[in-house]
PLY file of the C-alpha trace (Angstrom):
ply
format ascii 1.0
element vertex 128
property float x
property float y
property float z
element edge 127
property int vertex1
property int vertex2
end_header
0.11 0.27 0.61
1.48 3.30 -1.16
1.71 6.54 1.22
-1.41 8.11 -0.77
-3.45 4.97 -0.21
-2.83 5.10 3.58
-3.59 9.17 3.87
-7.22 8.41 1.73
-8.23 5.59 4.28
-6.90 7.62 7.27
-9.10 10.78 6.06
-12.53 8.50 4.97
-11.80 7.01 8.87
-11.43 10.62 10.16
-14.48 11.71 8.30
-16.70 8.78 9.20
-16.00 9.28 12.73
-16.54 12.99 12.93
-19.74 12.19 11.31
-20.88 9.77 13.88
-19.47 12.40 16.99
-21.69 15.07 14.98
-24.64 12.90 14.86
-24.45 12.08 18.64
-23.29 15.37 19.45
-25.73 17.68 17.48
-24.51 21.64 17.23
-27.85 22.64 16.49
-30.02 21.57 19.48
-33.80 21.40 20.19
-35.05 25.12 20.66
-37.59 23.96 23.66
-37.10 27.42 25.79
-39.28 26.43 28.57
-36.85 23.71 29.83
-33.97 26.22 29.86
-35.29 29.03 32.02
-32.25 30.93 33.45
-29.89 29.94 31.08
-28.19 31.30 28.19
-28.77 29.86 24.94
-27.63 30.59 21.41
-30.46 30.30 18.41
-28.86 29.92 15.21
-30.60 30.74 11.50
-33.95 31.57 12.67
-36.58 33.63 10.51
-38.22 36.30 11.53
-41.99 36.02 10.90
-43.45 38.90 12.90
-43.47 41.71 15.50
-44.55 40.92 19.32
-45.07 43.30 22.03
-41.42 43.54 23.13
-39.70 42.07 20.16
-40.35 39.65 17.22
-41.53 35.99 16.64
-38.94 33.94 15.12
-39.24 30.54 13.84
-36.94 27.57 13.38
-36.11 26.24 10.00
-36.25 22.64 10.42
-39.09 22.31 13.33
-41.28 25.54 12.46
-41.22 26.14 16.16
-41.89 29.92 16.82
-40.36 31.59 19.65
-40.49 34.94 21.06
-37.23 37.07 21.41
-37.46 40.25 23.15
-34.77 42.77 21.44
-34.92 46.36 20.74
-32.86 45.76 17.03
-34.77 46.52 13.90
-35.18 43.31 12.00
-37.05 42.55 8.65
-39.98 40.34 8.49
-38.97 37.19 6.46
-34.99 37.79 7.28
-32.81 35.46 8.87
-30.85 36.08 12.29
-29.04 34.20 15.05
-29.82 35.30 18.54
-27.79 35.08 22.01
-29.44 35.73 25.00
-31.18 34.65 28.82
-34.28 32.66 28.72
-37.02 34.17 30.84
-40.84 32.93 31.11
-40.27 30.97 27.79
-38.88 34.16 25.61
-35.21 35.03 24.87
-33.80 37.88 26.12
-31.40 38.86 23.47
-28.14 40.10 24.35
-26.47 39.58 20.95
-27.60 39.03 17.39
-26.77 38.79 14.18
-28.37 39.27 10.96
-27.56 36.57 7.71
-27.30 38.86 4.54
-26.63 35.49 2.48
-28.11 32.90 4.64
-28.00 30.22 1.58
-23.94 30.63 1.72
-23.31 28.11 4.51
-25.36 25.37 2.01
-23.30 26.46 -1.00
-19.84 26.06 0.50
-20.72 23.14 2.14
-21.78 21.68 -1.34
-18.70 22.87 -2.78
-16.63 21.25 0.13
-18.14 18.10 -0.32
-17.90 17.95 -4.08
-14.00 19.32 -3.66
-13.54 16.40 -1.24
-14.71 13.90 -3.69
-13.24 15.09 -6.07
-10.01 14.47 -4.40
-10.76 11.45 -3.08
-11.64 9.64 -6.40
-8.67 11.35 -8.43
-6.66 8.42 -9.91
-3.13 8.86 -9.53
-1.21 9.55 -13.21
2.38 8.09 -13.84
4.44 10.20 -16.64
0 1
1 2
2 3
3 4
4 5
5 6
6 7
7 8
8 9
9 10
10 11
11 12
12 13
13 14
14 15
15 16
16 17
17 18
18 19
19 20
20 21
21 22
22 23
23 24
24 25
25 26
26 27
27 28
28 29
29 30
30 31
31 32
32 33
33 34
34 35
35 36
36 37
37 38
38 39
39 40
40 41
41 42
42 43
43 44
44 45
45 46
46 47
47 48
48 49
49 50
50 51
51 52
52 53
53 54
54 55
55 56
56 57
57 58
58 59
59 60
60 61
61 62
62 63
63 64
64 65
65 66
66 67
67 68
68 69
69 70
70 71
71 72
72 73
73 74
74 75
75 76
76 77
77 78
78 79
79 80
80 81
81 82
82 83
83 84
84 85
85 86
86 87
87 88
88 89
89 90
90 91
91 92
92 93
93 94
94 95
95 96
96 97
97 98
98 99
99 100
100 101
101 102
102 103
103 104
104 105
105 106
106 107
107 108
108 109
109 110
110 111
111 112
112 113
113 114
114 115
115 116
116 117
117 118
118 119
119 120
120 121
121 122
122 123
123 124
124 125
125 126
126 127
């Protein structure tokens, strides 16, 4: 077995182990705020769906669960934002927020990275 094939096998094994790790320990966890009262939590990539009394109503992309965030920031309805704050009475009191002007970028970069990975792993050696 030559060195290049050994590197490919190790890379595939590392990729498999990292995949298993992130399936067991997800980065994006369930956003059930009623169980996290008093804790500081992040909310990633939520869509702003409407205005509420003290802030906004935001919706999670995967579960479509709606959450109220209390903030004085000026957010656009339909925009995508991430938040960090403290949970109080099932609402998130926002300390920091980030507006995602190009939310599809993470998908495009993932597709590009996966394609590049597959091309490099399947490329044949040429001997000149």
